[in-house]
C-alpha positions as CSV (number, residue, x, y, z in Angstrom):
1,X,28.2,33.9,13.8
2,X,24.7,32.7,13.3
3,X,25.2,32.6,9.5
4,X,28.5,30.4,10.1
5,X,26.7,27.9,12.4
6,X,23.8,27.6,10.0
7,X,26.1,26.9,7.0
8,X,28.1,24.5,9.0
9,X,25.0,22.6,9.9
10,X,23.9,22.6,6.3
11,X,27.4,21.4,5.3
12,X,27.4,18.5,7.8
13,X,23.9,17.3,6.7
14,X,24.0,17.9,2.9
15,X,27.3,18.8,1.4
16,X,29.6,16.5,3.5
17,X,27.8,13.4,2.4
18,X,28.0,14.3,-1.2
19,X,31.8,15.0,-0.8
20,X,32.3,11.7,0.8
21,X,30.5,10.1,-2.2
22,X,32.7,12.0,-4.6
23,X,35.8,11.1,-2.6
24,X,35.1,7.4,-2.9
25,X,34.7,7.8,-6.7
26,X,38.1,9.6,-6.7
27,X,39.9,6.8,-4.8
28,X,38.4,4.2,-7.1
29,X,39.6,6.1,-10.2
30,X,43.1,6.4,-8.6
31,X,43.2,2.6,-8.0
32,X,42.0,1.9,-11.5
33,X,44.5,4.4,-12.9
34,X,47.4,2.7,-10.9
35,X,46.2,-0.7,-12.3
36,X,46.4,0.7,-15.8
37,X,49.9,1.8,-15.2
38,X,51.0,-1.7,-14.0
39,X,49.4,-3.2,-16.9
40,X,51.1,-0.9,-19.3
41,X,54.5,-1.7,-17.6
42,X,53.9,-5.4,-17.9
43,X,53.1,-5.2,-21.6
44,X,56.4,-3.3,-22.1
45,X,58.3,-5.9,-20.2
46,X,56.6,-8.7,-22.2
47,X,57.7,-6.9,-25.4
48,X,61.4,-6.6,-24.1
49,X,61.6,-10.3,-23.2
50,X,59.8,-12.1,-26.0
51,X,60.2,-9.4,-28.7
52,X,57.3,-10.6,-30.7
53,X,55.5,-7.6,-32.0
54,X,52.2,-9.4,-32.9
55,X,51.8,-10.6,-29.3
56,X,52.5,-7.2,-28.0
57,X,50.0,-5.5,-30.4
58,X,47.4,-8.1,-29.3
59,X,47.9,-7.1,-25.7
60,X,48.0,-3.3,-26.4
61,X,44.6,-3.2,-28.1
62,X,42.6,-4.2,-25.1
63,X,44.8,-2.2,-22.8
64,X,44.3,1.0,-25.0
65,X,40.6,0.5,-24.8
66,X,40.7,0.0,-21.1
67,X,42.9,3.1,-20.7
68,X,40.5,5.2,-22.9
69,X,37.6,4.0,-20.6
70,X,39.5,5.3,-17.4
71,X,40.2,8.5,-19.0
72,X,36.6,8.9,-19.9
73,X,35.6,8.0,-16.2
74,X,38.1,10.7,-15.0
75,X,36.5,13.3,-17.3
76,X,33.1,12.6,-16.1
77,X,34.3,13.0,-12.5
78,X,35.9,16.4,-13.2
79,X,32.7,17.5,-15.0
80,X,30.3,16.4,-12.3
81,X,32.2,17.4,-9.2
82,X,31.8,21.1,-9.2
83,X,28.2,21.4,-10.4
84,X,27.1,19.0,-7.6
85,X,28.9,21.0,-4.8
86,X,28.0,24.5,-6.2
87,X,24.4,23.6,-6.6
88,X,24.2,22.6,-2.9
89,X,25.9,25.8,-1.7
90,X,23.5,27.9,-3.9
91,X,20.5,26.0,-2.5
92,X,21.6,27.2,0.8
93,X,22.2,30.8,-0.2
94,X,19.1,31.4,-2.1
95,X,16.9,30.3,1.0
96,X,17.3,33.9,2.1
97,X,14.0,35.7,1.6
98,X,15.9,38.6,-0.1
99,X,17.1,36.2,-2.9
100,X,15.4,34.7,-5.8
101,X,16.3,31.2,-7.2
102,X,19.9,30.9,-8.2
103,X,20.8,28.9,-11.4
104,X,24.1,27.4,-12.3
105,X,25.5,26.6,-15.9
106,X,28.9,25.1,-15.8
107,X,29.5,26.1,-19.4
108,X,27.9,29.5,-19.6
109,X,29.6,32.8,-19.0
110,X,29.4,36.6,-19.2
111,X,30.2,37.9,-22.9
112,X,33.3,39.8,-23.3
113,X,31.2,43.0,-24.4
114,X,29.5,43.1,-21.0
115,X,32.8,42.6,-19.2
116,X,34.4,45.6,-21.0
117,X,31.2,47.8,-20.4
118,X,32.0,47.9,-16.7
119,X,35.0,50.2,-17.5
120,X,37.2,48.5,-14.8
121,X,39.3,46.9,-17.6
122,X,39.8,48.2,-21.0
123,X,41.3,45.1,-22.9
124,X,40.6,41.3,-23.1
125,X,42.7,39.9,-26.0
126,X,42.1,36.4,-24.5
127,X,38.9,35.8,-22.8
128,X,37.6,32.6,-21.2
129,X,34.4,32.5,-19.1
130,X,32.7,29.5,-17.2
131,X,30.5,28.6,-14.3
132,X,27.7,31.2,-14.8
133,X,25.5,31.8,-11.9
134,X,22.2,33.8,-12.3
135,X,19.6,35.0,-9.9
136,X,18.1,37.9,-8.2
137,X,18.9,39.9,-5.1
138,X,15.7,41.8,-3.8
139,X,14.6,43.6,-7.1
140,X,18.1,43.3,-8.8
141,X,18.9,40.5,-11.4
142,X,22.4,39.6,-11.5
143,X,24.8,37.3,-13.3
144,X,28.3,36.3,-12.3
145,X,31.0,33.7,-13.6
146,X,34.7,32.9,-13.3
147,X,36.9,34.7,-15.9
148,X,40.5,34.4,-17.1
149,X,41.3,37.4,-19.1
150,X,44.6,38.1,-20.7
151,X,46.1,40.8,-23.1
152,X,49.1,40.9,-25.3
153,X,52.2,42.3,-23.6
154,X,53.6,45.6,-24.9
155,X,57.1,44.7,-24.3
156,X,57.2,40.8,-24.4
157,X,55.9,38.3,-26.8
158,X,53.3,36.7,-24.5
159,X,49.9,37.1,-23.0
160,X,49.7,38.7,-19.6
161,X,46.9,38.2,-17.1
162,X,44.5,41.2,-16.9
163,X,42.1,39.5,-14.4
164,X,41.5,36.1,-13.0
165,X,38.6,35.6,-10.7
166,X,34.9,36.2,-10.3
167,X,33.1,38.9,-12.2
168,X,29.4,40.0,-11.4
169,X,27.0,42.3,-13.1
170,X,23.9,43.6,-11.3
171,X,21.2,45.6,-13.0
172,X,19.2,48.3,-11.1
173,X,16.4,48.1,-13.8
174,X,16.4,52.0,-13.9
175,X,16.7,53.9,-17.1
176,X,16.9,57.2,-15.3
177,X,20.3,56.4,-13.7
178,X,23.2,57.9,-15.6
179,X,26.9,58.5,-15.1
180,X,29.2,56.4,-13.1
181,X,31.5,55.5,-10.2
182,X,34.8,53.5,-10.6
183,X,36.6,52.0,-7.6
184,X,40.0,50.5,-7.9
185,X,42.5,49.1,-5.5
186,X,45.3,51.6,-4.7
187,X,47.8,48.8,-4.8
188,X,47.0,48.0,-8.4
189,X,46.6,51.5,-9.6
190,X,49.9,51.6,-11.7
191,X,48.5,48.6,-13.8
192,X,45.3,50.3,-14.4
193,X,46.3,53.6,-15.8
194,X,44.3,53.0,-19.0
195,X,41.2,52.3,-17.0
196,X,41.7,55.5,-15.2
197,X,42.3,57.5,-18.4
198,X,39.2,55.9,-20.1
199,X,37.0,56.9,-17.2
200,X,38.4,60.5,-17.3
201,X,37.1,60.7,-20.9
202,X,33.6,60.0,-19.5
203,X,34.0,62.9,-17.2
204,X,35.0,61.0,-14.2
205,X,37.4,62.6,-11.6
206,X,39.1,61.4,-8.4
207,X,36.8,62.0,-5.4
208,X,37.7,62.0,-1.6
209,X,34.7,63.6,0.0
210,X,32.1,61.4,1.7
211,X,34.5,58.5,1.8
212,X,35.9,56.9,5.0
213,X,39.7,57.7,5.6
214,X,40.4,54.1,5.9
215,X,38.5,53.3,2.7
216,X,40.2,56.0,0.7
217,X,43.6,54.7,2.0
218,X,43.1,51.4,0.1
219,X,40.8,52.4,-2.8
220,X,41.0,55.1,-5.5
221,X,37.5,56.2,-6.2
222,X,36.3,58.2,-9.3
223,X,32.9,59.6,-10.1
224,X,31.2,61.6,-12.8
225,X,29.7,65.0,-11.8
226,X,26.1,63.9,-11.8
227,X,26.7,61.1,-9.1
228,X,26.1,61.5,-5.4
229,X,28.8,59.5,-3.8
230,X,27.1,59.2,-0.4
231,X,23.9,57.8,-1.8
232,X,25.6,55.1,-4.0
233,X,28.8,54.2,-2.0
234,X,27.3,54.4,1.6
235,X,29.5,54.2,4.7
236,X,28.1,50.8,5.5
237,X,29.0,49.5,2.0
238,X,32.5,50.9,2.5
239,X,32.8,49.1,5.8
240,X,31.6,45.9,4.2
241,X,34.2,46.1,1.6
242,X,36.9,46.9,4.1
243,X,35.8,44.0,6.2
244,X,35.9,41.6,3.2
245,X,39.6,42.9,2.3
246,X,40.7,42.6,6.0
247,X,39.4,39.0,6.3
248,X,41.7,38.0,3.3
249,X,44.7,40.0,4.5
250,X,44.6,38.2,7.8
251,X,44.3,34.8,6.0
252,X,47.4,35.9,3.8
253,X,45.3,35.5,0.7
254,X,46.2,37.8,-2.4
255,X,42.6,38.8,-3.3
256,X,41.3,42.2,-4.3
257,X,37.9,43.7,-5.2
258,X,37.1,46.2,-8.0
259,X,33.7,47.9,-8.5
260,X,31.9,50.3,-10.9
261,X,28.5,51.5,-11.4
262,X,27.9,52.6,-15.0
263,X,24.5,53.7,-16.2
264,X,22.3,51.7,-13.9
265,X,24.4,48.6,-13.7
266,X,26.9,47.5,-11.1
267,X,29.9,45.6,-12.0
268,X,32.1,43.8,-9.4
269,X,35.5,42.0,-10.0
270,X,36.9,39.8,-7.2
271,X,40.3,38.3,-7.9
272,X,41.1,34.7,-6.9
273,X,44.6,33.5,-6.1
274,X,43.5,29.8,-6.6
275,X,40.7,27.8,-8.2
276,X,38.0,27.1,-5.7
277,X,36.0,23.8,-5.9
278,X,38.3,22.5,-8.7
279,X,38.9,18.8,-7.9
280,X,42.2,17.2,-7.8
281,X,42.6,13.5,-8.8
282,X,45.5,13.0,-6.2
283,X,44.2,15.0,-3.3
284,X,41.4,14.5,-0.8
285,X,38.4,16.6,-1.9
286,X,36.6,16.6,1.6
287,X,37.3,20.1,2.8
288,X,34.9,22.3,4.8
289,X,37.4,25.3,4.5
290,X,37.4,25.2,0.7
291,X,33.5,25.1,0.6
292,X,33.2,27.7,3.1
293,X,35.5,30.1,1.2
294,X,33.3,29.7,-1.9
295,X,30.2,30.3,0.1
296,X,31.8,33.4,1.7
297,X,32.8,34.9,-1.6
298,X,29.3,34.5,-3.1
299,X,27.6,35.6,0.1
300,X,29.9,38.8,0.2
301,X,29.1,39.6,-3.5
302,X,25.4,39.2,-2.7
303,X,25.7,41.4,0.4
304,X,27.1,44.2,-1.8
305,X,24.3,43.9,-4.3
306,X,21.8,44.0,-1.4
307,X,23.3,47.1,0.1
308,X,23.5,49.0,-3.1
309,X,19.9,47.9,-4.1
310,X,18.6,49.2,-0.6
311,X,20.4,52.6,-1.2
312,X,18.9,52.8,-4.6
Protein backbone atom coordinates (compact mmCIF):
# COMPACT_ATOMS: atom_id res chain seq x y z
CA UNK A 1 0.00 0.00 0.00
CA UNK A 2 2.89 2.37 0.73
CA UNK A 3 4.20 1.94 -2.82
CA UNK A 4 0.71 2.63 -4.23
CA UNK A 5 0.32 5.85 -2.23
CA UNK A 6 3.82 7.04 -3.15
CA UNK A 7 3.15 6.44 -6.83
CA UNK A 8 -0.27 8.09 -6.61
CA UNK A 9 1.33 11.18 -5.09
CA UNK A 10 4.01 11.23 -7.79
CA UNK A 11 1.32 10.82 -10.46
CA UNK A 12 -0.66 13.77 -9.09
CA UNK A 13 2.40 16.01 -8.88
CA UNK A 14 4.33 15.10 -12.04
CA UNK A 15 2.52 12.79 -14.46
CA UNK A 16 -1.02 14.20 -14.31
CA UNK A 17 0.05 17.76 -15.29
CA UNK A 18 1.98 16.34 -18.25
CA UNK A 19 -1.03 14.27 -19.30
CA UNK A 20 -3.26 17.36 -19.11
CA UNK A 21 -0.83 19.24 -21.37
CA UNK A 22 -0.81 16.36 -23.87
CA UNK A 23 -4.62 16.16 -23.68
CA UNK A 24 -4.87 19.84 -24.62
CA UNK A 25 -2.66 19.17 -27.64
CA UNK A 26 -4.84 16.20 -28.62
CA UNK A 27 -8.03 18.29 -28.47
CA UNK A 28 -6.48 21.02 -30.59
CA UNK A 29 -5.45 18.45 -33.18
CA UNK A 30 -8.97 16.99 -33.25
CA UNK A 31 -10.43 20.46 -33.80
CA UNK A 32 -7.94 21.19 -36.58
CA UNK A 33 -8.67 17.82 -38.15
CA UNK A 34 -12.40 18.56 -38.06
CA UNK A 35 -11.78 21.94 -39.69
CA UNK A 36 -9.76 20.22 -42.42
CA UNK A 37 -12.63 17.84 -43.15
CA UNK A 38 -15.07 20.76 -43.42
CA UNK A 39 -12.74 22.60 -45.81
CA UNK A 40 -12.40 19.47 -47.94
CA UNK A 41 -16.17 18.99 -48.08
CA UNK A 42 -16.58 22.68 -48.99
CA UNK A 43 -14.05 22.33 -51.81
CA UNK A 44 -15.91 19.30 -53.18
CA UNK A 45 -19.22 21.19 -53.07
CA UNK A 46 -17.67 24.15 -54.91
CA UNK A 47 -16.52 21.80 -57.67
CA UNK A 48 -19.99 20.24 -57.91
CA UNK A 49 -21.72 23.59 -58.26
CA UNK A 50 -19.34 25.58 -60.49
CA UNK A 51 -17.63 22.66 -62.26
CA UNK A 52 -14.53 24.73 -63.09
CA UNK A 53 -11.49 22.52 -62.62
CA UNK A 54 -8.93 25.35 -62.46
CA UNK A 55 -10.67 27.01 -59.53
CA UNK A 56 -10.99 23.68 -57.71
CA UNK A 57 -7.31 22.94 -58.31
CA UNK A 58 -6.42 26.40 -56.99
CA UNK A 59 -8.38 25.64 -53.81
CA UNK A 60 -6.98 22.13 -53.40
CA UNK A 61 -3.30 23.18 -53.40
CA UNK A 62 -3.39 25.19 -50.13
CA UNK A 63 -5.84 22.70 -48.66
CA UNK A 64 -3.44 19.83 -49.43
CA UNK A 65 -0.57 21.71 -47.80
CA UNK A 66 -2.74 22.43 -44.75
CA UNK A 67 -3.74 18.77 -44.37
CA UNK A 68 -0.10 17.68 -44.74
CA UNK A 69 0.77 20.05 -41.90
CA UNK A 70 -1.99 18.58 -39.70
CA UNK A 71 -0.79 15.05 -40.48
CA UNK A 72 2.73 16.08 -39.45
CA UNK A 73 1.43 17.56 -36.17
CA UNK A 74 -0.46 14.34 -35.41
CA UNK A 75 2.64 12.24 -36.11
CA UNK A 76 4.71 14.39 -33.75
CA UNK A 77 2.05 13.99 -31.05
CA UNK A 78 2.16 10.19 -31.34
CA UNK A 79 5.98 10.17 -31.29
CA UNK A 80 6.23 12.40 -28.20
CA UNK A 81 3.41 11.04 -26.04
CA UNK A 82 4.81 7.72 -24.86
CA UNK A 83 8.44 8.83 -24.29
CA UNK A 84 7.26 11.69 -22.04
CA UNK A 85 5.03 9.50 -19.88
CA UNK A 86 7.42 6.52 -19.79
CA UNK A 87 10.31 8.80 -18.85
CA UNK A 88 8.39 10.11 -15.82
CA UNK A 89 7.39 6.62 -14.66
CA UNK A 90 10.98 5.37 -14.95
CA UNK A 91 12.22 8.40 -13.01
CA UNK A 92 9.97 7.34 -10.16
CA UNK A 93 10.96 3.66 -10.26
CA UNK A 94 14.74 4.16 -10.41
CA UNK A 95 14.68 6.31 -7.28
CA UNK A 96 14.82 3.01 -5.37
CA UNK A 97 18.29 2.44 -3.90
CA UNK A 98 18.38 -1.04 -5.47
CA UNK A 99 18.07 0.33 -8.99
CA UNK A 100 20.51 2.12 -11.23
CA UNK A 101 19.45 4.80 -13.71
CA UNK A 102 16.91 3.57 -16.25
CA UNK A 103 17.20 4.73 -19.85
CA UNK A 104 14.52 4.69 -22.53
CA UNK A 105 14.89 4.50 -26.33
CA UNK A 106 11.57 4.53 -28.21
CA UNK A 107 13.15 3.09 -31.37
CA UNK A 108 15.50 0.61 -29.70
CA UNK A 109 14.86 -3.08 -29.15
CA UNK A 110 16.30 -6.46 -28.18
CA UNK A 111 17.80 -8.30 -31.20
CA UNK A 112 16.06 -11.46 -32.39
CA UNK A 113 19.11 -13.63 -31.61
CA UNK A 114 18.91 -12.65 -27.93
CA UNK A 115 15.17 -13.33 -27.89
CA UNK A 116 15.65 -16.86 -29.21
CA UNK A 117 18.59 -17.48 -26.84
CA UNK A 118 16.09 -17.57 -23.97
CA UNK A 119 14.74 -20.93 -25.27
CA UNK A 120 11.18 -19.88 -24.38
CA UNK A 121 10.24 -19.54 -28.04
CA UNK A 122 11.89 -21.29 -30.97
CA UNK A 123 10.73 -19.32 -34.04
CA UNK A 124 10.43 -15.66 -35.02
CA UNK A 125 9.69 -15.34 -38.75
CA UNK A 126 8.38 -11.81 -38.27
CA UNK A 127 10.05 -9.83 -35.48
CA UNK A 128 9.35 -6.24 -34.40
CA UNK A 129 10.91 -4.61 -31.32
CA UNK A 130 10.46 -1.12 -29.86
CA UNK A 131 10.52 0.89 -26.62
CA UNK A 132 13.84 -0.35 -25.22
CA UNK A 133 14.47 0.21 -21.49
CA UNK A 134 17.89 -0.49 -19.99
CA UNK A 135 19.16 -0.22 -16.44
CA UNK A 136 20.42 -2.16 -13.45
CA UNK A 137 18.83 -3.98 -10.50
CA UNK A 138 21.39 -4.32 -7.72
CA UNK A 139 24.38 -5.80 -9.58
CA UNK A 140 22.34 -7.13 -12.50
CA UNK A 141 22.14 -5.14 -15.77
CA UNK A 142 18.98 -5.68 -17.76
CA UNK A 143 17.25 -4.69 -20.97
CA UNK A 144 13.58 -4.96 -21.84
CA UNK A 145 11.40 -3.94 -24.74
CA UNK A 146 8.02 -4.49 -26.34
CA UNK A 147 7.92 -7.26 -28.93
CA UNK A 148 5.54 -8.47 -31.63
CA UNK A 149 6.69 -11.87 -32.85
CA UNK A 150 4.92 -14.00 -35.47
CA UNK A 151 5.62 -17.21 -37.36
CA UNK A 152 4.29 -18.72 -40.58
CA UNK A 153 1.35 -20.99 -39.95
CA UNK A 154 1.87 -24.66 -40.75
CA UNK A 155 -1.72 -25.12 -41.95
CA UNK A 156 -2.82 -21.70 -43.21
CA UNK A 157 -1.27 -19.10 -45.46
CA UNK A 158 -0.76 -16.44 -42.83
CA UNK A 159 1.40 -15.30 -39.93
CA UNK A 160 0.33 -16.33 -36.42
CA UNK A 161 1.38 -14.53 -33.25
CA UNK A 162 4.06 -16.29 -31.23
CA UNK A 163 4.39 -13.58 -28.60
CA UNK A 164 3.13 -10.07 -28.04
CA UNK A 165 4.18 -8.20 -24.94
CA UNK A 166 7.22 -7.21 -22.87
CA UNK A 167 10.45 -9.24 -23.04
CA UNK A 168 13.25 -8.82 -20.49
CA UNK A 169 16.82 -10.09 -20.25
CA UNK A 170 18.92 -9.84 -17.08
CA UNK A 171 22.59 -10.83 -16.79
CA UNK A 172 24.01 -12.36 -13.60
CA UNK A 173 27.55 -11.49 -14.79
CA UNK A 174 28.74 -14.93 -13.71
CA UNK A 175 30.61 -17.15 -16.13
CA UNK A 176 30.40 -20.10 -13.72
CA UNK A 177 26.62 -20.47 -14.07
CA UNK A 178 25.67 -23.27 -16.44
CA UNK A 179 22.54 -25.20 -17.30
CA UNK A 180 19.07 -23.79 -17.27
CA UNK A 181 15.47 -23.59 -16.09
CA UNK A 182 12.39 -23.17 -18.27
CA UNK A 183 9.01 -22.15 -16.84
CA UNK A 184 5.96 -22.26 -19.13
CA UNK A 185 2.30 -21.50 -18.37
CA UNK A 186 0.42 -24.79 -18.22
CA UNK A 187 -2.51 -23.24 -20.11
CA UNK A 188 -0.28 -22.60 -23.15
CA UNK A 189 1.64 -25.88 -23.02
CA UNK A 190 0.04 -27.26 -26.20
CA UNK A 191 1.31 -24.24 -28.16
CA UNK A 192 4.86 -24.59 -26.84
CA UNK A 193 5.63 -28.22 -27.59
CA UNK A 194 8.60 -27.18 -29.75
CA UNK A 195 10.06 -25.21 -26.83
CA UNK A 196 9.66 -28.23 -24.58
CA UNK A 197 11.34 -30.56 -27.08
CA UNK A 198 14.19 -28.10 -27.69
CA UNK A 199 14.84 -27.83 -23.94
CA UNK A 200 14.86 -31.62 -23.67
CA UNK A 201 17.71 -31.66 -26.18
CA UNK A 202 19.69 -29.53 -23.70
CA UNK A 203 19.12 -32.15 -21.00
CA UNK A 204 16.12 -30.45 -19.40
CA UNK A 205 13.44 -32.54 -17.72
CA UNK A 206 10.15 -31.78 -15.99
CA UNK A 207 10.59 -31.15 -12.25
CA UNK A 208 8.07 -31.04 -9.42
CA UNK A 209 10.22 -31.20 -6.28
CA UNK A 210 10.81 -27.97 -4.32
CA UNK A 211 7.85 -26.32 -6.06
CA UNK A 212 4.76 -25.04 -4.28
CA UNK A 213 1.70 -27.15 -5.20
CA UNK A 214 -0.23 -24.04 -6.28
CA UNK A 215 2.70 -22.96 -8.44
CA UNK A 216 3.05 -26.37 -10.04
CA UNK A 217 -0.69 -26.27 -10.84
CA UNK A 218 -0.28 -23.25 -13.13
CA UNK A 219 3.26 -23.61 -14.49
CA UNK A 220 5.27 -26.43 -16.06
CA UNK A 221 8.87 -26.22 -14.89
CA UNK A 222 11.86 -27.89 -16.55
CA UNK A 223 15.49 -27.93 -15.43
CA UNK A 224 18.81 -29.40 -16.44
CA UNK A 225 20.45 -31.82 -13.93
CA UNK A 226 23.09 -29.32 -12.76
CA UNK A 227 20.56 -26.74 -11.48
CA UNK A 228 19.30 -26.53 -7.90
CA UNK A 229 15.69 -25.46 -8.26
CA UNK A 230 15.30 -24.38 -4.64
CA UNK A 231 18.21 -21.94 -4.91
CA UNK A 232 17.13 -20.38 -8.20
CA UNK A 233 13.33 -20.56 -8.12
CA UNK A 234 12.74 -19.75 -4.44
CA UNK A 235 9.38 -20.06 -2.72
CA UNK A 236 9.24 -16.27 -2.35
CA UNK A 237 9.76 -15.89 -6.09
CA UNK A 238 7.08 -18.50 -6.80
CA UNK A 239 4.64 -16.66 -4.55
CA UNK A 240 5.49 -13.37 -6.27
CA UNK A 241 4.75 -14.82 -9.69
CA UNK A 242 1.49 -16.34 -8.42
CA UNK A 243 0.48 -13.02 -6.86
CA UNK A 244 1.07 -11.27 -10.17
CA UNK A 245 -0.97 -13.89 -12.02
CA UNK A 246 -3.82 -13.66 -9.51
CA UNK A 247 -3.89 -9.86 -9.81
CA UNK A 248 -4.63 -10.00 -13.52
CA UNK A 249 -6.99 -12.95 -13.25
CA UNK A 250 -9.08 -10.91 -10.82
CA UNK A 251 -8.96 -7.98 -13.26
CA UNK A 252 -10.15 -10.28 -16.07
CA UNK A 253 -6.97 -9.63 -18.03
CA UNK A 254 -5.52 -12.22 -20.41
CA UNK A 255 -1.86 -11.99 -19.37
CA UNK A 256 0.72 -14.69 -18.75
CA UNK A 257 4.36 -14.88 -17.73
CA UNK A 258 7.13 -17.12 -19.08
CA UNK A 259 10.60 -17.42 -17.55
CA UNK A 260 13.90 -19.10 -18.29
CA UNK A 261 17.41 -18.98 -16.88
CA UNK A 262 20.04 -20.05 -19.39
CA UNK A 263 23.80 -19.96 -18.72
CA UNK A 264 23.78 -17.03 -16.34
CA UNK A 265 21.02 -14.96 -17.97
CA UNK A 266 17.37 -14.67 -17.00
CA UNK A 267 14.69 -14.21 -19.66
CA UNK A 268 11.14 -13.13 -18.81
CA UNK A 269 8.28 -12.81 -21.29
CA UNK A 270 5.13 -11.01 -20.14
CA UNK A 271 2.21 -11.09 -22.55
CA UNK A 272 0.04 -8.01 -23.03
CA UNK A 273 -3.60 -8.12 -24.08
CA UNK A 274 -3.58 -4.45 -25.06
CA UNK A 275 -1.10 -1.69 -25.89
CA UNK A 276 -0.15 0.33 -22.82
CA UNK A 277 0.49 4.07 -22.99
CA UNK A 278 -0.31 4.16 -26.71
CA UNK A 279 -2.25 7.39 -27.33
CA UNK A 280 -5.53 7.58 -29.20
CA UNK A 281 -6.43 10.69 -31.14
CA UNK A 282 -10.13 10.31 -30.37
CA UNK A 283 -10.04 9.24 -26.71
CA UNK A 284 -9.14 11.05 -23.52
CA UNK A 285 -5.54 10.21 -22.62
CA UNK A 286 -5.69 11.24 -18.94
CA UNK A 287 -5.95 7.92 -17.08
CA UNK A 288 -4.32 6.96 -13.80
CA UNK A 289 -5.30 3.31 -14.25
CA UNK A 290 -3.41 2.95 -17.55
CA UNK A 291 -0.27 4.60 -16.17
CA UNK A 292 -0.52 2.55 -12.98
CA UNK A 293 -0.72 -0.69 -14.97
CA UNK A 294 2.46 0.17 -16.86
CA UNK A 295 4.15 1.00 -13.56
CA UNK A 296 2.90 -2.25 -12.02
CA UNK A 297 4.20 -4.37 -14.92
CA UNK A 298 7.66 -2.79 -14.86
CA UNK A 299 7.78 -2.91 -11.07
CA UNK A 300 6.82 -6.59 -11.04
CA UNK A 301 9.57 -7.45 -13.53
CA UNK A 302 12.11 -5.52 -11.46
CA UNK A 303 10.92 -7.37 -8.37
CA UNK A 304 11.59 -10.72 -10.04
CA UNK A 305 15.09 -9.60 -11.02
CA UNK A 306 15.75 -8.39 -7.49
CA UNK A 307 14.59 -11.66 -5.93
CA UNK A 308 16.65 -13.79 -8.33
CA UNK A 309 19.73 -11.60 -7.88
CA UNK A 310 19.48 -11.89 -4.08
CA UNK A 311 19.29 -15.69 -4.36
CA UNK A 312 22.39 -15.79 -6.56
